[in-house]
C-alpha positions in Angstrom: 94.3 71.3 99.1 91.9 70.4 96.3 90.3 73.2 94.3 86.7 74.0 95.2 84.1 74.7 92.6 82.4 78.1 92.7 79.7 80.2 91.3 79.7 83.8 90.1 76.9 86.1 91.2 77.1 88.7 88.4 75.2 91.3 90.4 74.3 91.5 94.0 72.5 94.5 95.3 73.7 95.8 98.7 71.5 98.5 100.3 73.3 100.9 102.6 71.7 102.4 105.7 71.0 105.7 103.7 69.1 103.7 101.1 71.8 103.8 98.4 72.0 100.6 96.5 75.5 99.5 95.6 76.3 96.9 93.0 78.6 93.9 93.8 80.0 91.0 91.8 80.7 88.0 94.0 82.7 84.8 93.4 81.3 82.2 95.9 83.0 78.9 96.8 80.7 76.0 96.7 79.2 74.9 100.0 80.0 78.2 101.7 76.7 78.4 103.6 77.3 75.0 105.2 81.0 75.7 105.7 81.4 79.5 105.9 84.5 81.0 104.2 86.6 84.2 104.6 86.0 87.0 102.0 88.2 89.5 100.2 86.5 92.9 99.5 87.5 95.4 96.9 85.8 98.8 96.6 86.4 100.9 93.5 84.9 103.5 91.1 86.3 101.7 88.0 83.2 99.7 86.9 83.1 96.0 87.7 81.0 95.2 84.6 83.7 96.4 82.2 86.5 98.6 83.6 88.1 96.0 85.9 86.4 92.9 84.7 89.5 91.3 83.1 91.8 91.8 86.1 89.0 90.7 88.5 88.5 87.5 86.4 92.3 86.8 86.6 92.2 86.7 90.4 88.9 86.1 92.1 88.2 82.7 90.5 91.6 81.6 91.9 90.7 82.8 95.3 87.2 81.2 95.1 88.8 77.9 94.1 90.9 78.2 97.3 87.8 78.6 99.4 88.0 82.4 99.7 85.0 84.5 98.5 85.6 87.6 96.4 83.3 90.6 96.8 84.0 93.4 94.2 81.8 96.5 94.8 81.4 99.7 92.7 81.6 102.9 94.7 78.4 105.0 94.6 77.9 106.8 91.2 80.1 104.3 89.3 79.2 101.2 87.3 75.8 100.0 88.3 75.8 101.6 91.8 73.3 104.3 92.7 74.1 107.9 93.4 76.9 110.3 92.5 80.6 110.0 93.6 81.6 112.9 95.9 85.4 112.8 95.6 88.4 110.8 96.3 88.7 108.8 99.6 86.0 110.9 101.2 84.6 110.3 104.7 81.4 109.0 103.0 83.3 106.5 100.8 85.3 105.1 103.8 82.1 104.9 106.0 80.4 103.0 103.2 83.4 100.6 103.0 83.1 99.9 106.8 79.3 99.3 106.4 80.0 96.9 103.5 82.6 95.0 105.5 80.0 94.6 108.3 77.4 93.4 105.7 79.8 90.8 104.3 80.7 89.5 107.8 77.0 89.1 108.6 76.2 86.9 105.6 75.5 83.2 106.3 78.3 82.1 104.0 80.9 84.3 105.7 83.2 83.1 108.6 83.2 86.8 109.8 86.8 87.4 108.8 87.3 89.9 105.9 90.4 91.0 104.0 90.5 94.2 101.9 92.5 94.4 98.7 93.2 96.6 95.8 95.6 98.4 93.5 95.8 102.2 93.2 92.4 103.5 94.4 91.6 100.2 96.1 95.1 100.1 97.6 94.6 103.5 99.0 91.2 102.9 100.6 92.3 99.5 101.9 94.9 101.2 104.1 92.6 104.1 105.0 89.8 101.7 106.1 92.3 99.6 108.1 93.1 102.8 110.1 89.4 103.1 111.0 89.5 99.5 112.5 86.2 98.0 111.4 86.0 94.9 113.6 85.6 92.3 110.9 88.6 93.6 108.8 91.5 91.3 109.7 94.2 91.9 107.0 94.9 94.1 103.9 96.9 93.8 100.7 97.6 97.2 99.2 99.2 97.6 95.8 100.5 100.8 94.2 99.2 103.0 97.0 100.5 105.7 99.3 101.1 106.7 102.9 101.0 110.4 102.1 98.3 111.7 99.8 100.1 115.0 99.2 103.6 114.0 98.4 103.2 110.5 97.0 100.2 110.6 94.7 99.3 112.2 91.4 98.7 115.7 92.7 101.7 117.3 94.2 105.3 116.4 95.0 107.1 118.6 97.5 104.9 121.5 96.6 105.4 121.0 92.8 102.3 120.7 90.6 102.2 117.4 88.8 100.7 117.3 85.3 99.2 113.9 86.2 96.7 115.9 88.3 95.0 117.1 85.2 95.4 113.7 83.5 93.7 112.0 86.5 90.9 114.5 86.7 90.2 113.9 83.1 90.3 110.1 83.6 87.8 110.3 86.5 85.5 112.7 84.6 85.5 110.2 81.7 84.8 107.2 84.0 82.1 108.9 86.1 80.3 110.2 83.0 79.6 106.7 81.7 76.2 105.1 82.3 75.3 101.9 84.1 74.5 98.8 82.1 70.8 98.5 81.2 71.1 94.7 81.4 71.7 95.1 85.1 69.7 98.2 86.2 66.9 98.0 83.5 65.1 101.1 82.3 66.5 103.2 85.2 69.8 103.4 83.4 68.9 106.7 81.6 67.7 108.3 84.8 70.8 107.2 86.7 73.0 108.4 83.8 71.5 111.9 83.8 71.9 112.2 87.5 75.6 111.4 87.2 76.2 113.8 84.3 74.4 116.6 86.1 76.0 116.3 89.5 79.4 114.7 89.1 82.2 116.9 90.4 85.3 118.0 88.4 87.9 116.7 90.8 90.5 119.2 89.6 88.7 122.1 91.3 89.0 120.5 94.7 92.6 119.4 94.3 93.8 122.8 93.0 92.0 124.5 96.0 94.4 122.7 98.3 97.9 123.5 97.1 99.5 123.0 100.5 99.5 119.9 102.7 96.5 120.8 104.7 93.7 118.9 106.5 92.3 117.8 103.1 95.4 115.8 102.2 96.1 114.7 105.8 92.7 112.9 105.7 93.4 109.4 104.4 97.2 109.8 104.8 98.1 106.9 107.1 101.5 108.5 107.7 99.6 110.9 110.0 99.1 108.0 112.5 100.7 104.7 111.5 99.7 103.3 114.9 96.0 103.4 113.9 96.6 100.3 111.7 96.8 97.3 113.9 96.2 94.5 111.4 98.7 92.7 109.1 99.4 94.4 105.8 101.1 93.3 102.6 102.2 96.4 100.7 103.3 96.0 97.0 104.7 98.3 94.3 106.9 98.4 91.3 110.0 100.4 90.6 108.6 101.5 87.2 105.5 103.1 88.9 105.0 106.4 90.6 104.0 104.7 93.9 107.5 103.1 94.4 108.0 104.7 97.9 105.1 103.2 99.7 106.3 99.6 100.6 109.5 100.9 102.4 107.6 103.8 104.1 104.9 101.4 105.3 107.6 99.0 106.6 109.2 101.8 108.5 105.9 103.2 109.8 103.9 100.0 110.5 106.9 97.9 111.7 106.5 94.1 111.8 102.7 94.4 111.0 103.7 95.2 107.4 105.5 93.2 104.7 106.9 94.9 101.6 107.3 93.5 98.1 108.8 95.6 95.3 109.3 94.3 91.8 110.4 95.9 88.5 106.7 96.6 87.5 104.5 99.3 86.2 101.1 100.0 87.7 99.7 96.5 87.5 99.1 93.4 89.6 102.4 91.4 90.0 101.1 88.3 88.2 100.6 90.0 84.9 102.8 93.1 85.2 105.6 94.3 83.0 108.6 94.4 82.9 109.1 90.9 83.9 110.0 89.0 86.1 106.6 88.6 87.6 105.6 87.2 91.0 103.1 84.5 92.0 100.6 87.0 93.4 97.9 84.4 93.7 100.1 82.1 95.8 101.3 85.0 98.0 97.8 86.4 98.5 96.1 83.0 99.3 98.8 82.2 101.9 98.4 85.7 103.4 94.6 85.4 103.5 94.7 81.8 104.9 97.0 82.9 107.7 95.0 86.0 108.8 91.4 85.1 107.8 91.5 81.4 108.6 94.2 81.2 111.3 96.2 78.7 109.2 99.7 78.2 110.6 101.5 78.5 107.2 104.4 80.8 108.2 103.2 83.9 106.3 104.1 86.0 109.3 107.7 84.7 109.1 108.4 86.1 105.6 111.2 88.7 105.5 109.9 92.2 106.1 111.2 93.5 102.8 111.6 91.6 99.5 112.8 93.7 96.6 114.1 93.2 93.0 117.4 95.0 92.5 117.6 96.1 88.9 120.8 95.3 87.2 121.3 98.1 84.7 118.3 97.9 82.3 118.8 99.8 79.1 116.4 102.6 78.2 114.4 101.2 75.3 111.1 101.7 73.4 109.8 98.7 75.4 111.2 96.8 78.4 109.7 93.3 78.5 112.3 91.9 81.0 114.5 93.9 83.4 117.7 92.0 84.5 118.2 91.9 88.2 118.2 89.9 91.5 115.6 89.2 94.1 116.9 90.1 97.6 115.3 90.1 101.1 115.9 91.8 104.4 114.6 90.1 107.5 114.1 93.5 109.2 114.0 96.8 107.5 115.8 99.8 108.9 117.0 103.1 107.5 120.0 102.1 105.3 123.6 103.2 105.8 124.5 105.8 103.2 127.3 106.0 100.7 128.2 109.7 100.3 129.5 111.5 97.3 130.6 115.1 96.6 131.7 117.2 93.7 135.5 117.7 93.5 137.3 120.7 92.1 137.2 119.2 88.6 133.5 118.7 88.6 133.6 114.9 89.1 131.3 113.1 91.5 133.6 111.3 94.0 133.0 109.3 97.1 133.3 111.1 100.4 131.8 114.2 102.2 131.9 117.8 101.0 135.0 119.5 102.3 134.1 121.6 105.4 134.5 125.4 104.9 135.5 124.9 101.2 135.3 128.2 99.3 132.1 128.6 97.4 132.0 127.3 93.8 128.9 128.9 92.3 127.3 127.8 89.1 124.2 129.3 87.5 121.6 126.9 86.1 118.5 127.8 84.1 117.1 124.8 82.2 114.9 125.2 79.1 111.3 124.8 80.3 110.9 121.8 78.1 113.6 119.9 79.9 111.9 116.6 81.0 110.4 115.1 77.9 112.3 111.9 78.5 110.7 111.5 82.0 107.8 109.2 80.8 104.6 109.1 82.8 104.4 109.5 86.5 101.6 106.9 86.5 102.8 104.0 84.2 100.5 101.3 82.8 102.7 99.9 80.0 106.5 99.2 79.7 106.9 101.3 76.6 107.4 105.0 76.2 105.5 105.6 79.4 108.8 104.6 81.1 111.6 107.1 81.4 113.6 107.1 78.2 117.3 107.8 77.5 118.2 110.6 79.9 120.8 112.2 77.5 117.9 114.2 76.1 117.1 115.8 79.4 120.7 115.9 80.7 121.4 118.3 77.8 119.4 121.0 79.7 120.8 120.0 83.1 123.8 120.5 85.3 125.5 117.0 85.5 128.2 115.4 87.7 129.3 111.9 87.3 131.8 109.4 88.8 134.6 107.7 86.9 133.7 104.3 85.5 133.1 102.0 88.5 135.8 99.4 89.3 133.1 97.1 90.7 129.3 97.0 90.9 127.6 99.1 93.6 124.0 98.2 94.8 121.5 100.4 96.5 118.1 100.1 98.1 116.2 103.0 99.6 115.8 106.7 99.1 118.8 108.9 98.0 119.3 112.3 99.5 120.7 115.5 98.1 121.9 118.5 100.0 123.0 121.7 98.4 123.2 125.4 99.1 121.6 127.6 96.5 120.1 131.0 95.9 117.5 132.5 93.5 116.6 136.0 92.4 112.9 135.2 92.7 110.7 134.0 95.5 109.6 130.8 93.7 111.7 128.2 91.9 111.7 124.5 91.3 114.6 122.1 91.5 114.7 118.6 90.1 117.4 116.0 90.9 117.9 112.7 89.0 120.2 109.7 89.6 121.2 108.3 86.3 123.1 105.1 85.3 125.5 105.9 82.5 126.2 102.7 80.6 129.6 102.2 78.9 128.1 103.1 75.5 126.7 106.3 76.9 123.1 105.2 77.2 121.5 106.8 80.3 118.9 105.1 82.5 117.0 107.1 85.1 117.3 105.4 88.5 115.6 107.8 90.8 114.3 111.4 90.8 113.1 114.0 93.2 111.6 117.5 92.8 110.9 120.4 95.2 109.2 123.7 95.1 111.8 125.6 97.0 109.2 127.5 99.0 108.4 124.1 100.4 112.0 123.3 101.3 111.2 123.1 105.1 107.7 121.5 104.8 104.5 121.5 102.8 102.0 122.9 105.3 103.5 126.4 105.7 105.7 127.2 102.8 108.1 130.1 102.9 109.1 132.0 99.8 112.8 132.3 99.0 114.4 135.7 99.9 115.9 136.8 96.6 119.7 136.6 96.5 119.9 134.9 100.0 121.6 131.5 100.1 119.6 128.6 101.6 120.7 125.0 102.2 118.1 122.4 101.2 117.8 118.7 101.7 115.9 116.8 99.0 114.8 113.1 99.4 114.5 111.4 96.1 112.3 108.5 95.3 113.2 105.0 96.5 115.2 102.8 94.2 116.6 99.2 94.1 119.5 99.3 91.7 122.9 97.9 90.9 125.3 100.1 88.9 127.5 97.6 87.0 131.3 97.6 86.7 132.4 100.1 84.1 129.2 102.2 84.5 129.1 105.7 85.9 126.8 107.2 88.5 125.5 110.6 87.3 123.7 113.3 89.3 121.6 115.5 87.0 120.1 118.8 88.3 117.6 120.9 86.4 115.2 123.8 87.1 112.5 122.3 84.9 111.0 118.8 84.5 108.1 119.3 82.1 105.6 117.9 81.4 105.8 115.9 84.6 106.1 119.0 86.7 104.3 122.3 85.9 106.6 125.4 86.1 106.2 128.2 88.7 105.0 131.6 87.3 108.6 132.9 86.9 111.7 131.3 85.6 114.6 132.8 87.5 117.1 130.0 87.3 119.2 129.0 90.3 122.8 129.7 91.5 124.1 126.5 93.1 127.2 126.2 95.3 128.5 122.9 94.0 131.2 122.9 96.7 128.4 122.4 99.2 126.7 119.6 97.2 126.4 116.2 98.9 124.7 113.1 97.5 123.9 110.2 99.9 123.0 106.8 98.3 121.3 104.1 100.4 123.5 101.0 100.6 121.9 97.7 100.0 123.7 96.3 103.0 123.2 92.8 104.4 120.7 90.8 102.5 119.7 87.3 101.3 119.2 86.4 97.7 116.2 84.2 96.8 114.2 83.0 93.9 110.7 84.6 93.6 108.1 82.0 92.5 106.7 82.9 89.1 102.9 82.8 88.4 101.5 79.3 87.6 99.6 80.8 84.7 101.9 83.0 82.4 98.9 84.5 80.7 96.2 85.0 83.4 94.1 87.6 81.8 90.9 86.4 79.9 90.6 86.9 76.2 87.7 89.1 75.1 86.3 89.4 71.5 88.3 92.0 69.6 86.4 94.2 67.2 89.1 96.9 66.8 92.8 96.7 67.9 94.4 98.8 70.6 96.9 101.5 69.6 99.4 103.7 71.5 101.3 106.8 70.2 103.5 109.2 72.1 105.5 112.0 70.5 107.4 115.2 71.1 107.4 118.0 68.5 109.5 121.1 68.7 108.2 123.9 66.5 111.3 126.0 65.9 109.5 128.8 64.2 106.9 129.2 66.9 109.4 128.4 69.7 107.0 125.8 71.2 107.3 122.2 72.3 104.3 119.9 72.2 104.0 116.6 74.0 101.3 114.4 72.5 99.7 111.2 73.8 97.1 109.0 72.0 95.9 105.9 73.9 93.2 103.7 72.2 92.1 100.7 74.2 90.5 99.2 71.0 86.9 97.9 71.0 86.5 94.6 72.9 83.4 92.7 73.8 82.9 90.6 76.9 81.9 87.1 75.7 79.5 86.6 78.5 77.7 89.9 78.8 77.9 91.0 75.1 79.0 94.5 76.3 81.7 96.1 74.1 83.6 99.1 75.3 86.3 101.4 74.0 88.2 104.4 75.4 90.3 106.8 73.4 92.5 109.3 75.3 94.1 112.2 73.5 96.3 114.5 75.5 98.5 117.4 74.5 100.8 119.6 76.6 102.5 122.7 75.2 105.1 125.2 76.4 107.5 127.7 75.1 111.0 126.9 76.5 111.4 130.5 77.7 107.9 131.4 78.9 106.3 129.6 81.9 103.0 131.3 81.3 102.7 129.7 77.9 101.9 126.4 79.5 98.7 124.6 78.4 97.4 121.1 78.8 94.3 119.4 77.4 93.0 115.8 77.8 90.1 114.5 75.8 88.4 111.1 76.4 86.0 109.4 74.1 84.2 106.5 75.7 82.0 104.0 73.8 79.7 101.4 75.2 77.5 99.2 72.9 75.5 96.1 72.6 73.4 95.0 69.6 71.0 97.9 69.0 72.1 100.0 72.0 75.1 102.3 72.0 76.2 105.3 74.1 79.2 107.7 73.8 80.6 110.3 76.1 83.2 112.9 75.0 84.9 114.8 77.9 87.7 117.4 77.7 89.7 118.8 80.6 92.0 121.8 80.2 94.5 123.8 82.2 96.3 127.1 81.5 97.8 129.8 83.7 98.6 133.4 84.4 101.1 134.8 86.8 98.5 134.7 89.6 95.9 132.1 88.6 95.3 128.6 87.4 92.7 128.5 84.6 90.8 125.2 84.4 87.8 124.1 82.3 86.0 121.0 81.4 83.2 119.9 79.1 81.1 116.7 78.8 78.9 115.7 75.9 76.8 112.5 76.0 75.2 110.6 73.1 72.6 107.8 72.9 73.2 106.4 69.5 73.8 109.4 67.2 71.6 111.7 69.3 73.2 114.1 71.7 71.4 113.9 75.1 73.5 116.0 77.4 76.1 118.8 77.4 77.7 120.8 80.2 80.7 123.0 80.6 82.7 124.1 83.6 85.2 126.9 84.0 87.1 128.0 87.1 89.8 130.5 88.1 91.8 129.3 91.1 94.5 131.5 92.6 98.0 130.2 92.5 99.7 129.7 95.9 102.6 132.2 95.5 104.2 131.4 98.9 
């Protein structure tokens, strides 16, 4: 098929039924009004004018050249759209998305068949909108999303509080505090900006008010009713990202309606993600859209249900540009057979099942509270120190068991499971389990991890505190992995009672007594599969080049103050100052984050994230500085935030926010 020419509508106003005017950027294939085309819709709060412009410009022109319109809309209160955002995946947001889909379908250039697509927020709401069944929505591509908002997002994990919750609240506060572009909205920009600054919520308050898996989290979690989604879905993720579980869970829940693709990637689109190898996302997506939005018989429905990249022992490194491995496919996905391991009398991890009625072999474990500094980010955007580092740092504060060097490679695909009997002298305690590949030279690569607040051992809706001193048997499902342990490598299981700063500690630090005679580890076998070659992107450098005025910079460090008995984890992310060559708008975001804790005091925890965001053009410039903080007592979470806004050098706005939220001590 020859490529079609197209035009770009830089801003299209779409007025909702309630009068709110949303801003859209549209890539329109030539001749669409005479020969209507399908459309792909993406709905985000990340600012089409600057925030996502580069990635939008890497994909939607390719779609338009293939005769598929692209419609990228800013959620209310973001970018150039009117109003104020009201939260994450709210009923209003999803209703607006359904209204927008109907609007697109009614346009004279539309053939009435709409696809919805996105990564992260856009991947989430694509699946959630699909469950609402708007008539014109015929297919979805969801990247780096979740089926369960409570357990597989940046908030909580099996009842454990993730530090990413503060990081993300700080990010959203920074994004939503920025003004619209005066070149688009005109003189209204200052009025719209003040409305946002006055009324935007601090998301952390709402998230911390729901510490259990209640109706708030069930809303938008498609795992509550997979059957609600009746249209084809392509669900994509990367092993280096926090959303690695979703493709396999979607394949299980949605059945043959869903296709899964998992690569080695961080939280990016597959055609420009790291680590390599990449995938030809454009080709995949266009074939998918043509099949389900045009009715083209191209075999897209006949693809294997699961395609995954099996990592072949990548070394932990300051940067991972290319991960060795093999692409495999499974025609039908089913729960894998498990390869079982137990701990023998010498403390080695060996194949087989724990010996029934074996006498208890109890070991006490109390990890330093700063165990976990090699965990990297939960939410990864770059293949550098955001990825988990050499695990020997964290294993020093952990209880570890490992196999002898393997006589032959062993490959796995799916979610590992741990069972163990344990007891605590307190009502609350956390347990972290990690699967580690120990290389012949001792380097240790994290393969999978799982955490649990032990009060949530039997579910997240109605947690039950531990009874001090009373043994309980727990089953912990770790994150999915696709991994081959090479010949001569060892499989290590690492257990710790802390995983900071990824997981925030409970208010007490009792340690755990584990019966290692009861311990069982089940690893998901790769099983029958086909090997294939994944097509690489046609364009190895698909992102547009903007004008650089100041370079980007990344720093990440851990400092242990031995005199003060305190560990600090610092992050500095500077995007650099870059100008869009067509709009003349230059933007820069600086994120500075610091987490602190004393290794023996869980109440010493503090976290703070400050964002400085600049926008400028010729004689116009604005800046926002927002800071979000968390601390704790034995009974409460203490959160605060502040926002200052500047036009030029003049401060035009300031507000502060403080809240005390009771900790869930059940």
